[in-house]
N, C-alpha and C positions, 0 to 999 in steps of 0.2 A: 736894520729892518730890510734894507735892500739886499743885504747878503742872504738873509733867510729866503727872500723871494727867489733869488737866483738859484739857491740850492734846491728849493722845491721844484722849480721848473726843470732843472737838470735831471732830478730823480724821475720826474714824469716822463721825460723823453727817453731815458734809459729803459723804463718799464714798458713803454710802447714798443720800443725796438725789440725787446725780448719776446713779447707776445707775438709780434709779426714773424720773428725767426722761428718760434715754436710751431706756429700755424703752418709756416711754409714747409717745415719738415714733415708734416702729416699729409701733405698733398702728394698724390701719386705722380710719377713721372709721365711726361707726355707720351700718349700712345699706349698707356697701360691702365685701362679703367678697372675699377674695383668690381668684381663679380658679385652679384646679389642673387637671392633665391629666385627672383623673377627672371634674371638673366640665365640662370641654370635651367629654369623651366623652358625658356625659349630655345635653349640649346638642344632640346629634344631628348634629354636623358630619361630613360624609362623609370616611371615611378613604381610599377609592379608589373606582373605578368598575369594574364587572364586566360581562362579556358577558351580555345578557338571556337567552340560552339555557343559561347555566350552564357554558359552555365555559371552559377555563383561559386566558382572555384578559382582561387587566386594563389599566387606565389611571389615572394619577394625576390626570387632569383629565377633565371631561366629554367624551364621545366618542360617535360614532354607528357603527353597523354598516354593512356594505356595502349593505344593503337599506334604510338610512335610520332604523333604530330606535335609540333612545337606550340607552346603557349604564346599568345599574342602579347607583345610589349605595349604597355599603355604609358605614353609620355605624360609628364606632369601637366603639360598645357592642355591635354584633352580631358582632364578631370575637372568638371565644372565646380566641384566643391572646394578646389584648392586655390581659388582666386584670392588675391591679397585683400586684406580687410580695408585697405585704403583706396581701393579701386572706386572710381566715381560712378555715378549712375549712368553717365554717358558712355563710359568704357564698358559697363555691363551690357549696354545695348549696342555695342560696337559691331565690327564687321562680321565676326563669326555667327552672330544671331540676327543679322540684319533682315533676313528673310522671314523672321517670325515677329508677330505683333506682341507688344508688351500689354498685358492686361492691367497690371497695377504694380505698385512698389510696396514692399513690406518692410517692417522695422528690422534693422540688422541684428537687434538683440533678441528677436523672437517675441516681442510684445505684440498684443493684438491691436495693431495700429497699421493702417494701410493708407496709401495716397495714390490718386490717379496721375500725379505728376511727380517728377524727381523732387526729392526733399532730403533734408538732413535732420537727424535727431538732436536732442539737447546736448549731446557730447560732440556734435560735429560730424558724425558718421553718416555716410550716404545710405539712403534706403536702397534695398536690393530689388531689381526688377523681377517680376514673375511673368513668364511668357505663356502664351497659349499652348496647351498640351502638357504643361508641367503639372497641372492639377486636373486630373481626369474626373469625369462625372460618375464613374463606376465605383467610386469610393476607394480606389487603390492609390498607392503612393509609389513614387519612383525615386530611387536614390542613385547617386553616382557610384561608379565602381570604387572610387577612392574612399567614399564614406562607408561603403559596405566592408571594405578591407579594414579600415581603422576601427570600426565598431565591432568586428569579430562576429559578423552574422554567419550562422550555420543553419543548414536546412537538413531535414530528414524526411524520408518518404513515409506516408501512412501505410502500414502493412497489417496483414492478418497474423496475429500471434496469440498464443494461449497465455492468459494472465494468471500467474500463480500468486494468489493472495493468501497470506497466512494470518490467521487470527490467533493470537497468543493469550492464554488464560491460565490461572492457577487452578488446582483441584486437589482432591484427596482420593485415596483408594478405599472403596467400600466393598462389602461382601455382596455376592449375587444372592438376592433374596430367595431365588428358586433353588439354591444349593445349600440351604440350612435345614437341619433336621434336629428334632428333640426326641429324647427317650423318656417317656412318661407312662405310668401305670394307669389302666382303666378300671382297676379294682383295688381295694385295700390290700397292701402287700407288705412284706418284711424283707429287707435286704439281708441275705445270708452271707454273701461274699462279694467283694469287689476286686476286679482284676487290677493288675499293675498299670493303671492308666490314670494320668493326671491332666490337669489343665495345660494345654499346649502340646500334648502328645499327638503324634500323627497315628491314625488308625486306618485300617482298611475295612471294606465292607465284609461283614460276617465275622469279624474279630470279636471274641467274647469280652463283654464289659462287666457283667455281674451275674450273680445267681440270686433269685428271689423265691420266696414262698408266698402263695396266695391261696387262701381257702376257697375263694370263688373260682379260681382257675382249676384247682384240684378237683372240685365238685363237678365242674363242667366237663373236665377230661374223663372222670370216672363215668359220668353219664354217657358220654360219647362211646367209650369202649364197651359199656354194657349194651348199648344199642346195636353196635356192629358185630358183637359176639353172641348176642341172644339168638336162640333158635327160632323164636317167634318173629323177631323184627329184623333179623339179619338180611333177609332177602327183600325187605321193603325199603326202597330207596328214600322216600320222603322222611322216614324216621331218622335215618343216618344223616341226611342232608341238614336237617334242622339242628341236630346236636353238634355237628361240625361247624355250622355257621355261628353257633354260640361261642365256640373257641376263637373263631376269627374275629368276632366282635370284641372279645377281650384282648385283642391284639397279640395273641399267642403266635410266635414265629412259625412260619410254615415248615421249616425243618423239624421242629419239635413235634408238630402234628403228624408229619410223615413218619417220624421215629415211633410214635405211639401206635400208629396203625400197623407198623411192622412188628413191634415187640409185644403189642397188646398189654402194655404196662403203663401205669401212671407214675411219672417221676415225682419225687418229693419236692425237689426244687427245679425251677425252670431257668435254663441258661439264656440270658439275654445278650444279643449281639449288636454290633454297630450296623446301622441301616445304610451307611455310605462311606466312601473314602473321604478323609478330611482331617481336620485338626479339632481337637477337643477344646471348645471355647469355654465350657462350663461343666464342672463336675460337682454335683451336690449329693451323690450317693455315698453313704457311710455304712459300714458294716453294722448290722443290728438295728438300723433305723426303721421306723415305720413310715411307709409312704402312702399318702392318701391319693385317691384318684385325681389325676391331673397334675400332680407334682412333677416338675421337671428334674430328672435325675442326671441327664447328660444333654449337652447341646453341642452338636458337631456340624462343622461347615466345610464344604469343599471349596478350596481357593485356587484350584487349577484354572478357573475362569473368574475374573473379578471385574468390578466396575470402577471406572474413574469418573467421579462426579466433578465436572468442571464448571466454574462460574464464569459465564460469558457476559461481557458488558452489553448493556442495552443497545448501544449504537451498532454493535456487530451482529445482532440477532437476525437482521434481514438477509445476511449472507450465509447463515448457518442452516444446513438442511440435514435430514436423516440420511444416513448412508455415506456421508463424506468421510474421507480417510483422516485419521488423527495420529499424530506422533506424540507419544508421551515419554517424558524423561523424568526419572526419579532423582531426587537430590542425593539419595544414598548411593547411586551408581553413576558416577560421572562418565560420560562418553558412551553410555548404553541407552538405547531407545527401545520402546515397545510400540507396536503397531496395533491399531484398532479402528473400529467404525462407530459412528454415532448411531445409537439405537433409539434413544428417546430424548426429546426436548420437553422439559417439564413446563406445563402451561401455567406458570406462576412466576412472578417477578418479586425479588426482594426489594422492598421499598426503602430500606436503609442503604444498601449497597448498589441499587439499580442494576442488579445482575440477575440472570436466569441460569438455572442449572441444566446442564447437558450431560447425558449419560453416555459413556463410551465403554464398550465391552473389550476387554483385553485378555489375551491368552497368557497364562501364568504357569507354564508347565514346570518350571524349576522352583516354583513357589517363592520367587524373589520379592514379589510385591506383597506387602502385608497390609492388613486393614489399617486405615487412618494415616497412611504414609502420604506425605506431601509430594505432589508431582507438578510438572509444568507441561501444558498441552499446547500443541500447534495444530490448528485445524486448517486443512487445505480447502479454502473456499473458492479457489480459482475456477475459471470457466472451463468446462470439459472440452469445448470446441474452440478453435481460433476465432478471434473477433478483431474487427478493425480498431487499431489503437495507434496512439502517438505518444511521444515522450511527455511526461508531466510538465516539463519546463516549457513546452510549446503552448500551453493553455494560459490565456490571460483571463483571470477570474476576478470579477468585481463583486462577487457575492450573490448577485441576482442575474448575472449574465456571464456566459463563458464564450470565448472567441479564440481563434487561432489566426495567424498570418500565413496566407498561402503564397508561396514563392512562385510567381508567374514567369520568372526568367527575365534576363536582361535588366535587372535592378528594379523590377516592379513587384510590389507586394500588395495583396488584397486581404483585408480583414474579413473574416467569415465567422458568423455565429454558429456554435455547435452545441449538441446535447451530449452530456457525458454519462458514462456508465460506471462499471467497476474499475478499481485501481489495483495495481500490483506490479512489483518488480520495476518501479520507476516509470511505468506506462499507465495510460488511462484509456478506457474504451470510448470510442466515438460512435454514438448511436445515430446521430443525424448531422449533416453539414459537410461531410467529406466523403471522398471515394478512394478506393484503393489506388495507390500510386501518386496521390497528391503530395507535393512537397510542402512541408510546413516549416516555419522558422522555429528553431529550438534554442537559439542563443541570440542575445541582444534584441529580443522581440519587444521588450518594454521601451527601448529607445526608438524603434520603428513606430510603435504605437503612439508614443509621445509626438513624434514628427507628424504622424497622420492626423492626430487631434489638432495640432497646431495649424497645419495646412487647411483643415476643415474650418477652423475658426477664422483664419485669415480670409478664406474664400467667402465665408458668410459676411464678414465685414465689407469685403470688396463689393459683393452683390448688393448689400444694403446701401453702400455709398453710391453705386451706379443708379440704383432705383431712386434715391433722393435727388440726384442730379437730373434724372429724366423728369421727375415731377416738377422740379424748379424750372426746367426748360419749357415744359408744357404750360406751366402757369404764366410764364413771361410772354407767351404769344397772345396777340390781341384776339 
């Protein structure tokens, strides 16, 4: 048993000697202390470089301004946000800030808890002092240059610019209702001959379509010729005028009447011509058929000017107006576009699709656009004149309130409520709250807003705590 005890004691002594030797090997030699981050900061090494005028412009390396001046080196020790997390409350209130009064101490983890005296949280971390002047009463917030650099804060000036907003909507090509004509008889007739014209054929104005015979037309023509050739009534204008008007009422073509007046002969068949240039949409005339008054024998449409009927979503109707330019692209012609203007906004909404129809007039000189063709329209609803606008990323939108952060320079930012207008091309119109030339934060603004809300909450807690202490002190007096 004594042997075992001796062996155990010897093993313990050997282990202790090994630990001492290992620990001694880790110690630095005399006069060669280990450099820490805090020591590096004390050495004055520049953390970054800032614009000499105090503008929110930074660089990790030496740099010059546009006019040749050097950026100012900012050492790590001057960045108030880079203090070690283990610094005590007394060190926070040390020599650099001894001339300023500490208002209160805030929780180091950002919790809404303050203290009028130095304190530690549940994890042993010291509360951070807040000095007078760090939380201004104008609602602005001040950040250290180091925090601005690390957060990636960027600012942009509010400028006047034209906002080009495009409303995209699908549509179809329709015929211009004003350019459609029908050929119909106003009296009982018989189709004697039909020209070589079929559905889809392109015809020109005055091109023969068919020849018809009508007893009513022949009777009226004979009466007119008898009136203008009679010795009794030839010189009496009212007689000839009435007979001629009867032919006009029967829709007899003017060239046929002129030919009758010249030749003094009534033709057996009447040649009927196309009333306009266009495409034959419908051909019902058949040789030998009997046509009753009102029967449509031909339907002809001019498609050199067509309509694009576009279905615009209900939410975009407020930006659409008559006369706005529209670019239409047909799916049948990739890479080609057609230009037009809005002529009519139909005063009716489709309750199933929640869209309204908008009519766009398009030139179709080469007849490329055909009826019922699908198209995609882009309506330029942008502002005709430049308006004050900022980047969309600069706006903090809560749904019921919109605000931006104005960069006041030297690390101070002021939240300001604004009223928005139209949007387009990544920018939004500012109708109230800003002036031209104001610098607004466009990047990392949510981080600044969170910091502002936190400081406002902490300040509220501190004010409430001071008020309670004042009440208690007053109540303690006799």
